[in-house]
N, C-alpha and C positions, 0 to 999 in steps of 0.2 A: 680476478683480472679475466674474461675472459681472454682465452688462443687462439693463432689461426694456426695451420700449415702452413709450413716454409718447406720450400725441396732444395738441397743444395748440393750439385750435381760439380764432382771438384773432379783434378787430377793434371797432371802435368801438360806443357802445351802437344802437337801432335796426337796423343790419345785418340780423338777422336768424339771429345764432351760434346761439341755443336750439337753432329748429324743423332747420337742417342737424348740427343734434347727437345732435335723435331721430331725426333719419330714418337717422345714417353711426354711431349705438354701436349695436344690434343688431347692421349687417350685420359686426359690427368684433368680435365679445364685448364689447364697450365697456362702461364704467358712467361716469357721470360728476359730478364736480368743480368747486364752484362756484370758482372765480375775477372774483365781484364784491364787495365791497366793502360794498352796502349790504344785496343778499340773503342778509349774516347775521343783521339783524334781522327775530324775530318780528313777527307783527302787521301786516305792511309789505309786503303782497303785491302789490297791483294797481298804483302807481304806481316801485316797485323792478322790475318787471315776472318777475317770479318762474315760476317755470314754470310750465304749470298743474295741476291735480290729472290729468289724462287724460294729461300727458305724464310725469308723473310715476311713473305705468300704469307703463306702456311700457319705461323705458328707469329704473334702481336712480340717484340723484342723492343726493350728499353736500355736506355745507357747506352745507345752507340752514336757514335758521332755527335760530342758532348760541344768539343771546345776546338778553338781552329792549334794549328802544331805550333803556333808562338804563344798560345798562354798556358798558365797551369790549372790542375785538378786537383790540391789540397784530398789528401785520409776525408778531412772532416767535410768539405764540399762534397765528395763522393757519398759518403755515411748519410750526407742528410736527404741528399738527390735519392740513394737507394730507399731509406725509411718510408720517402715522399711515395716515392713508385711502389711499395711491398703496400701505403696503404691504401694508396687508389686499386690498387690490381684485388685486395681482398674485402673491397667494401662492393666490390660488383661480382661480389660472387664469384671469384674466380681464384685460381690457386698460381701464388708465387713460386720463381724457379730463379735459382740465382745461381750463374753455369758462368765459370771462368775458373782460369790458372793462377790468378794476382791473391796468393793467402791474404797477402792482410788485407785486402776490401772483401774477403771472403768472412775472415776474423774478426774484426773492425764490423761489421754490419751482423751476422744472427750473432756471437759475442757481448756485444752493446759497451762497442770500449765506446772510454769517455777521453775524447783525444786529445791530448796536450795543446790549450790553448795560449802557449806562451809565442808574443806577438814577433814577426819575421823580422830577422837586423840586418838589414843591408849593408854593412859596415863590414860584420863579421860575415855574412855570406861572402860577403867579396874575396876575403883575404880564403878562407877555405875556399871556392871555387877555384881561386889564385894559384892556392897550394896546390888542387889537381891534378890543374896544368903542369905546373911546374915539378913536383912529387912523384904523381902520377897516384889516378886514382886510389889504388891498395894500400899506401903511405895511407889517405884520410882512413881505410876501411879497415885498418888497422888500430887506427889510434880512437873509433869506432871500439873496434873490439877491445881493446884496454875499460874503456872509464865505465863501455856498457854492451855487456856479452851479447848478455839477451839481445838487444836492439840488432844488435850484427846479426847475430841467427836468421833473422825475420828479413834480414835487410842482402835483395842481391849486390855483391862488390861493388858491379859496375854500375849502380844505378849512381851514381854522385849524388844526385840530385837530394834525393829518400838520405845519401851518406850524412850531406852534407844537415838536414835541417835536423837530422837528431843529433848533431853533435849541438847547431845554433841551441837546442831545447838543453839540453844539455849543459852550455856553458851559458846559456839565459838563465838557465833557473837553480843547479847548483847538485838538479836531482836527474835522474838518469831519465833517459825518455818512454824506454818499457814500463818506468814506476808510476806512471803518469796516462799508463795507457788502463784504468779503475776499466770496472765491466756494470755494466746497470742490464738487465737481463728485458731486452728486447719482445712485445709480448706475440710473439711466434715459438711453435713449438716445430722444430729443424730435425727433418732428418739429413744425416748425408748420407752423399751416395758417392763415392770413390773410383774412380775409373783409373785401370793401370797393365801393365803388358808387362814379360820381359823386357829388360832391359837393353839387351843386344835388340830385339826386332824393333822398341820403341824406337831406338836411334836410328835403324834400318826402314823404319816409315815419316821421320823427321826427316831425314835428308830427300826422301822422297818430296816429301813436300814442296821443299826449299826449291826442289829441281823443279818441279810445278809450277810453283809461284812464279822463277823465272818464266817460263813460257806463258806464260797467262800475263804478262803484262808489267814485271816486277819494275822493271829499271825505266819503263817506260813512268809509270804511277812518282818514281822517286825525277823522274828530269821532267816534273810536271810543279810534285812540291817547290824544286827548283825553279824553274821557273816562274811561278808563284813568288819567292823572293822569301820561301821558309831555309835557313841555314840549316847546317850541321849540326851547329853547336847547340841547338833548340836542346830540351829535355825531350822532344819525341821524336830526335833521333836516333835516343839510345833505345830502340822498339829493336827488338833482337834482326838485327842486318839491316838496316836504313843506311848507316853509315857505309859500311862494307860496298852496300851496293852504288852508293853516291860518290863515293872515291872510283867505282868501276866508271860509271857513268860519266864522270869530269876526266876520263882518262891518266887516274890515277893509280889504277889498277887491274889487271889480267880479272877477267871474268869468273876462270879458273880457280884464283888466287883468290876473290874477295870468298867467292862458292864456298872452298875447305874452309878458310876460316869463320863463314854464319854457320856453317856445319858443326866445328869443332866449340863455337861460342851459344849453340844450340845444348850440345849436349852437356855441357857447363851447368848451364839454363835451367834444365831436366834436375840433376845431379841438385843441386838447391832447391828448385819448387817441391821434391819431396821435401826438405827441412820441415813445412808444413803440415803436411797434411804427412802421414810418418800411420805406421800399418799397427803400431801400438798404444793410437789412440782409442779410446770404447766407441768411442763417436761412430766411427766410420764404417760403413758396411762397406770393404772392396769388389771390384769387381771385374774383372783377368778378362782384357779386348781381345783378345787374344783368340780367343773361343767364343762361339757363344750366347750371348749373355741379358739379352735385351730382353729379351721373356721372363729372365726373373728378377728385372730392372721394377719393369711394368709389374709384376705383382705384386713386387716389396715395399713399393710407389701410389699401387693404389688400395692395398691393405692398408696403409700412412694415411692416406687421403681420408680413404672411411669411415677410419674411428672417430674422425676429425671431426668430420661438416655434419 
């Protein structure tokens, strides 16, 4: 079976993936596919750090603004959309580049996961959601960690929807969610490029970006979402910072307190992201963004693509 080159550009939030991707894509004749579980939502641009209009004009971007904030996009649905997009890009003679920090999305696509097909159980889901509200998300996450530690390691403890889904699959099938994620290699040969930088530098960069988001109108974006009728209990609002910004615009929290909480949660999220992209993974080619590295990344990617087209 013929295989096609696929560039994977991964790394933690705020490390600079979008900037590198936009510079690299024209040199590779590539198009960008977002692998960000929050950039799929419409009307949520600033807080999710979506590519700007200028960046989208330079390079075709896919799988942004896929659903409204009150809709869901399952992992299986995302994977299907990504595969359709990969096939289209390859069919027109261009190179697909999957870019993002949602490790679940990246690995489901690149490793060809067979997503569990356990049907949703509304009653069980309601019970689990009620428990999360009553006992706190950590209690549900601890339960998942007890029955399926592999899945727990892959899921952000704050992402109640994914924790509930993993427990739903476990209780509905009697099998661990992670055990059902079998793999069937897709017809793509992947180059994994991972961006990093020293943790203190990355944390400072993330803090600065949060402040820039506020200056760019993040609070107004959240006001618009609330005015459209979207509520903070929606899964979309589990995106970093949105519930805190909603608390600020609704007068429940001072901006200073909201920003402090967002910065703390972002650092925790960065630590969790590194669990998906580990330094010891032999597939990953790591580049330190605290120094000049675009030339080396380009050289590696051009060599990889050139040998496979």
